[in-house]
N, C-alpha and C positions, 0 to 999 in steps of 0.2 A: 252501644259499646260499653257504657258504664255498667249496665245490668249484667252483660256477659262477663265483664272483668270481675264484678263482685261475686257472681256465681262461681267463677274459677277460683277466686280467692278463698271463698268459703269451703269449697271442696278440698283444697290443699290444707287449709287450716284444720279441717276435721279428718285429716289423714287419708283422704281419698286421692292423693296425688298420683299414685300408680294407676288407678282406674282412669283418671282423666288423661294421663300421658298415653296409656295404651289405647284409649278410645280415640284420641286425636290421631294417633299413628295409624290406626285401622281405617278411619274415615279418609285420611289423605291417601293411603295406599289404594283404597277402593276407587277413589276419584281418579287417581293416576292410571289405573288399569284401563279406564275408558279413554283417557288421553293417549295412552300408548296405542290403543286400537285405532284411534283416528289417525295417528302417525303411520301405523302399519298400512292402513288402507289408502293413505295419501300417495298419489303418483310421484315419481322422482322429480319431475320439474316443479312440483310445489312443496316438496318435503322441507326444504330449508325455511320457506315462509311459514309453513305450518308449525315447525319446531319453534320458530321465533315467537309466534303468537301464543303458543301454549306455554313457553318458558316465561314470557313476560307476565301472562295471567297467573302462572304458578308463583312467581316471585311476589307479585302484589298480594296474592292470597296469603302467602306464608308470612309476609310482614304484618298483615292484619292479625293473623293467628298469634304471632309472636307477641304483639302488643297486648292482646287480650290475656295471654298466658304469662305475662311478665313476672307475676308473683311466683308462679310455678317454676319458671326458669331460675329465678334467684334462690329459691329455697329447695324444693323437692329435687330438681335436676342437679344442682351443684352438690347437695347432700348425698345423693345416691349415685353420683358420677355417671349420670345419663348424658346422652347427646342432646345439646340444646335444641329447642323446637325448630328454629329456622333451619339449622343444619340437618336435622332429621328429615325435614321436607326435601332438602337438596339430595340427600342420600337416596331417598325413595325414588325421586325423579331420575337420578343416575342409574339406579338398578332397574326401574320399571320402564322408563321411556327412552332416554338417550342410549342406555345400555341394552335395550331389547334386541334380541338376536336378528330381528327383521328390520331394525332401524339403524343399529350401530354401523354395520358394514356399508349400507347404502349411504349413510351420512358421510363416512370417510371417502367413499368413491366419488360422491358429488363434489366434495371439497377439493379432492385431488384433480378431478376432471376440470373444474373451474380454473385451478392454478395452471394446469397444462394448457388450457385454451388461452389463458392470458399470456403465457410464454410464447404462444404461436401468434400473438398480436391481436387476439380477439378481445372485445370489451366484456368485462364481467361485473357483477354487482358486488363491489368491494365492501359496501356498507353491510350488506347481508352476511358476507363472509366474516367481517369483523364481529358482528353480533354472534355468529355461531362459535367463533373462537373464544369470545368472552364468556359464553355459556360454558364451554368445556373447561376454561380456567376456573370459573366460579364453582363448578361441580367438584373441583379438587379439594374437598374438605376431609377432615379426619385422616390426614396423612396420606391421601391418595392423589397422585398427579394424573388426572384424567386427560388433560391436554397433552402431556408428554406421551403417555401410553397409547391413547386412542388416536392421536393425530400426529404429533411431532416426529415420532420414530418412523412411521410409514411415510410421512412427508419427506423426511431426509433420505430415506431409501429410494423413493421415486425421483427425487431431485438428483441424487447421485447417478442413477441409471440414465436419466435424461441428459445430463451434462457429459457423462462418459461417451455416450453415443454422439452427441452434437460436437464435442471437441475433436473426436477422432475424425468425424466426417469433415469438419471445417478445416483442420490442418492439412488434410489430403487434397483439398480443392482450392485453397487460398494462399496468398502470400503471408509472410510473417507479419507485416504491418496490419493487414486486414484481420488476421487472427487476433492480434493484440487489441484492436479496436472492438472486436466482437466480445472478447473476454472482459474488457473494461465495461462494456455496455451491460453484459449479463450480471456482473458483480453489482453494478449500480441498481439494476432492476431488482435483484434479490434483497438488497438493503431497503429499497423503496417498498417492497412487498411486506417486509417485516414491520416497517414504520407505519404502513397503511392499515394492515389488518391482522398480522400474526402477533404472537406474544414476543416481547423484547428478549426473552431468554433464548429464542431461536436464532437471533442475529449471529452470535459468535459461532454457533455450530454450522449454520448454513454457509457462512463466509469461509470457515476452515475447509469445508467440503468443496466449495468452488475453487479455492486456492489450490487444493490438491488436484482436482480434475482438469482445471484450465491451465495451471502454471506448472506445478511440480511434475505432473505426468509427461509434459511435453516440452519443458524448457530447453533440453539439450537439442532436440530436433529443431526447435524454433531458432535457437542461436546459430546453428550450423546450416540453416536452410539455404540452398543454393540460389543465388540471384535475388535474395530478399532478406537474408538473415543478418546477423550482427556485423560480420566482416563487410558485407555489401553496404550496410548502413553507414559504417565509418568511411568507406571509400566514396560514397555518394553524398556525404555531409548531411545525413538525415537526422538532424538534431532533435526534431520533435518526436520522430519514431523511437529514437533511443531514449528520449525522456519518458515516453509511455512505457517502454520496456522496463526502464529502471523503476518507475512508479509501481508497475504491476509486480515485478520480481522482488521488490523490497518487502512485499507481503510474505515472501518465502525466502528470507535472506541468504540461505546457502546457495540459491540459484545464481546470485550475483558474481560468485567467484569465477564462473565460466565466462561471464561477460568481461570481467577484468582480464582474464587470460587471453581472450580474443583481442582485446584492446592492446595488450602488450605485444602480441604477435604482429598486429597490424603496424604498430609503431616501429618495431624492429625490422619488419619487411621494408617499410618505406625508408627507414634509415639506411638499410643495406643498399637500397636503390641509389640513394644519394652518394654513399661511399664508393659505389661501383660505377658511377656516372663519369665517363672520361672527360666530358666538358666541364663538369663542376670541380673535379679533382684538379684540373689545370688552373682554376680560378678560385682562390680562397674566398673572395667576396661573395660570389654566387653560391659557393659551398656552404658558408655560414648562413647566408640569407635563406637557403633552402631548409636548413635545420631550424631556423627561427620560424619560418612559415609553418613547418610541421608542428612545432611546439604550439604556435598560436591556434592551429587547427584543433589540436587535442585539448588545449586550454578551454576552448569553447565547449567541447563535449563535456569536460569535467565540470565546468561551471553551469552550463544551461541544461544539459541532459542528466547529469549525475548529481546536480545540486551540491557540488563541492564535497561530496562524500570522501572521507579521509582515505578509504581503501582504494578508491579510484585515483586519488592524488598520488598515493604511494605507488600504485601500479604504473602510472605514467612516469614517475621519477625513475623507477627501476628499469623501465624499458629504455628510456633515453640514456641512462648511465650504461646500460648493457651494450648498446650498439656504438655509442660515441667513444667508449674506452677501448673498443676493439682496434681502433685506428689511431696510431700515435700522432698522425698529422693534425688531428682536431685542435690540440693545444696551440700548435704553431699557426694554423690557419685562423684561429680565433684572434691571436695577437696581430696577424697581418690584416685581418678584417678591421680591428680597432685602429690600426695604423692608417689604413685607407680612409677610415671615417674621420680621423683627426686631421688628415691632410686635405681631404676634399669633400668627404661625405656630409659633413655638418654644414657646409657653406650654404646650401639651399634652405636650411631650417631657420624660420623667422623667430620662433619663440623658444624660450628656455624650457618650456614644457615638452616640446618636441625633442630637444636635445636630451633631456632627462629620460624620456621614454626610450630613446635609442640606446642610451647607456644601460638602462635597466634590462633591455633585451639581451645585451651582451652578458650581463651578470647572470641572467637565467641559464644561458648556455654554460657559462663558467662554473656554475654550481654543480653541473653534472660531471665535470672533469675530475678524474682521480689523480692524474699527474699535474697537479697545480704548480709544482716547482718548474716543470718543463715550460708551462705557460709564462711563469715569472721570468725565466731566463730570456725567452724570446721578447717578452714585453720590455725588459730592460734595454735590450739591443735596439728595439724599435723606438722606444722613448728617447734614448740618448741621441739617436740619429735625428729625430724630430727637433729636439732641443738645440742640437748643434747647428742644424741647418735653418732653424727658425721656421720650419714648415707647418707647425701646428696651427690650426685655425683658431683655437681658443684655449688660453691658459686656464680659464675657469672650468671649462669642461674637462681638461686634463686632471685638475685637482679633484673635481667631482668623481671622476673615474677611480682615481687612487683611493679616495675616501670610501667608495663602495667596495673596493677590494679589501680595504682595511676592515670594514664591517663584516665581511665574509670570513676573513682568515686571521684577523688580529694585527696588532701593531708590527710585530716581528716581520710579517710577510711583506709589508709595504715600506719598511724603514729605509731600504736601499733606494727605492723609487722616490721617496720623499727627500732623501739626501741629495739625489741628483737634481731635484728641483731647487733645493736650497743653494747648491753649488752654482747653478746657472744664474740665480738671482744675484749672488755675491759677485760673480764675475762681470755682471752687467754694470 
């Protein structure tokens, strides 16, 4: 090694750098012609292994040559703006071997066939594929992206075609829930593929492509699918399915607006059923209890399925306000519900926590009311009757309720109610 290094040093020192550089270039090119031929002659099932062997040998050789010609690299190469020796070796390999007309297309086909087989559930040699990908990445020297041009673009085209076909076939043969599970699995597989053997730069592009083919192209059909779509999931309390839909659709945020719209429609429909139910309309307690049950049902969706997303919270609020304020009886019935609660409903509750929870449920319905003054008028009448007849189960609970109303609407709103309490205390 020392002798070779000294000989190279002397050649450059005596101005024979050009001769040495061109000579090395010629020898490497000549050797790689033979390598290229061995790859051309190699059958398909052994081509990736052959390329791996030749590439590893070539890199080892070029490192040794680079070390011997270090002085030339530092002086002649940098002075005359030549390509450094190691990179020159990569470029020749790129042009003569991996880029050979009878190697390049076979290499790409083999890689894409392996990936297609893996998508079908077959086992493939991921380590060999990773090695091949690394070779293409390393060959991208002197401003050329071999990986992107020779592999990534065709890979993305093939992936797009594969998932276009599969998603269309899958949506026509399966329920919405099954489709969402499949989409989630495929997205996870593609991420795993990039992490295992493709280059990290591919991740964002392949995920965008999958989001488009699996979600964006089919989200409307999925949401409105009969007997398994979004409306059906709400009716059947499919919290996990809706959570999966939200998780997937969040990747393409504009798709969530349609889910919010369906949720609002379902709330309004269910609300309308309560308002039109002759049995419930006769009984204020079961009327308000039904509304509270509906609220709790959708609270669970908003919390567990939609992770308290503010747009779903807003959609829920708007839907309840919409149907509750269509009927002027709601304010009166809510006051009657509270009256019933204070006269007998709280009796069975053993702890203050239960009482507070019941009062809080009243407040959640109260928040939806636009005609809060109508509620206040009824509440005054009912409160005064309770106070005069001494029928209230708990003064503490009465005060707590007024305090909650005060927090919602301010001091002015509850001043008369508080005044009534004071008067009763003084008269006692």
